[in-house]
VOGU-3710 file (C-alpha; in Angstrom, 3 decimals, decimal comma):
1> mkhgkslsra> 11,201/57,551/93,654  9,886/57,807/90,126  11,349/55,450/87,532  14,030/56,881/85,256  14,539/60,101/87,274  17,454/59,463/89,595  19,215/56,752/91,558  18,579/56,327/95,256  21,460/56,973/97,602  21,951/53,173/98,180
11> srigltlgta> 22,009/52,637/94,420  24,654/55,332/93,955  26,782/53,859/96,724  26,427/50,370/95,278  27,366/51,643/91,783  30,376/53,460/93,164  31,602/50,385/95,097  31,016/48,152/92,096  33,018/50,439/89,813  35,858/50,612/92,365
21> salvvgfsgl> 35,858/46,822/92,676  35,988/46,459/88,907  39,043/48,716/88,723  40,801/46,728/91,471  40,055/43,499/89,703  41,078/44,971/86,308  44,527/45,929/87,614  45,005/42,998/90,033  47,062/41,104/87,471  49,916/43,574/87,806
31> ayaddtrvtl> 53,473/42,571/88,673  55,769/44,868/90,611  58,872/45,695/88,662  62,333/44,603/89,466  64,336/43,540/86,458  61,676/42,321/84,020  61,605/40,729/80,574  58,805/40,228/78,059  59,663/37,599/75,401  58,024/37,323/71,951
41> nhgghrmgym> 57,735/33,726/70,776  56,247/32,752/67,343  56,204/29,440/65,497  58,354/27,762/68,094  61,082/30,434/67,855  62,094/33,188/70,261  61,730/36,277/68,034  63,028/38,823/70,553  62,538/40,415/73,966  62,118/43,669/75,802
51> ehedeepdsf> 63,881/44,050/79,106  63,588/46,563/81,958  66,466/47,138/84,325  65,084/48,732/87,523  67,628/51,390/88,341  67,498/55,162/88,271  66,811/56,095/85,582  65,026/52,983/84,438  66,701/51,488/81,382  65,012/49,474/78,622
61> rvcdtyangh> 66,479/47,205/75,910  64,763/45,676/72,875  66,508/42,852/71,127  65,786/40,907/67,939  66,984/37,309/68,583  65,888/35,479/65,420  67,481/36,056/62,004  64,416/35,919/59,750  64,802/39,213/57,944  62,266/40,898/60,258
71> gvtgglyiwv> 62,945/42,927/63,392  61,021/43,731/66,574  59,736/46,932/68,113  59,375/47,453/71,868  57,138/50,134/73,323  56,891/51,617/76,821  53,417/52,789/77,808  52,065/54,392/80,999  48,488/54,361/82,262  46,961/57,875/82,141
81> nfynqwqlle> 43,907/58,055/84,442  42,704/61,341/82,927  42,293/59,689/79,476  41,531/56,199/80,921  43,993/54,637/78,446  47,624/53,618/77,842  49,884/56,373/76,451  53,061/55,600/74,479  56,143/57,095/76,108  58,909/55,660/73,956
91> evsdggdegc> 59,396/53,112/71,240  62,545/51,526/69,792  63,145/48,905/67,070  65,923/46,359/66,594  66,796/44,027/63,736  69,347/43,693/61,047  72,328/44,922/63,110  74,451/43,925/66,038  73,399/44,948/69,542  70,025/45,944/70,831
101> gkftndlsns> 67,902/49,101/70,799  68,087/50,952/74,145  66,504/53,913/75,923  66,054/55,249/79,483  63,009/56,756/81,150  62,300/57,551/84,826  58,999/55,787/85,644  58,843/56,882/89,321  56,069/54,671/90,688  54,003/54,555/87,514
111> lyqmrieghg> 51,631/51,908/86,246  53,304/50,888/82,995  53,232/48,391/80,158  56,037/46,853/78,142  54,902/45,733/74,706  57,007/43,941/72,059  55,813/43,355/68,508  57,401/41,414/65,711  57,646/42,872/62,269  56,143/40,825/59,453
121> gtgielknlr> 53,158/39,588/61,467  55,006/37,637/64,136  52,716/38,673/66,994  52,603/40,898/70,088  53,413/40,211/73,720  52,795/42,575/76,623  53,083/42,827/80,392  51,498/45,286/82,808  53,666/46,375/85,739  53,897/48,843/88,613
131> e> 57,200/50,590/89,225
//
C-alpha cells in the first residue's frame, strides 16, 4: 500500500470499531428516565429545578425557588443523530410569580437532555437521559 492513498481493510475496521466504542463511552453516562429532577444550585442556594414526570405524555415543570429577582429557564433537548447535536424541543421560564412553568412532550424512547439555567448569571445544570 502506498502512503497517503487509502487505508487497509484492517485499518478501516479498527477505525470503525474505535469510533463505535467512543460513541458508547460518550453516551454511557446516561440515566434512564423515571421521574427525574435537575436542580440548579448557586452560592449555597437552591435557585430552581426542572422536573420530568414519566407518564404519557411526558410532563415537565420548571420552578424558580429563590427570591432574588431573577428567574430560571428550563429547556428540553433531544439528540438528533443526523445533525450530531442536541436540538431544543421546548423551553419555559419561571420567576416572579406563583406556580411553576409547565409543558408536555411525548419523548417516546428518545435520548434527551434537561437543562436549567439561572437568569442573571447564576449558572447552568444539565442531565442526559434515555426515555
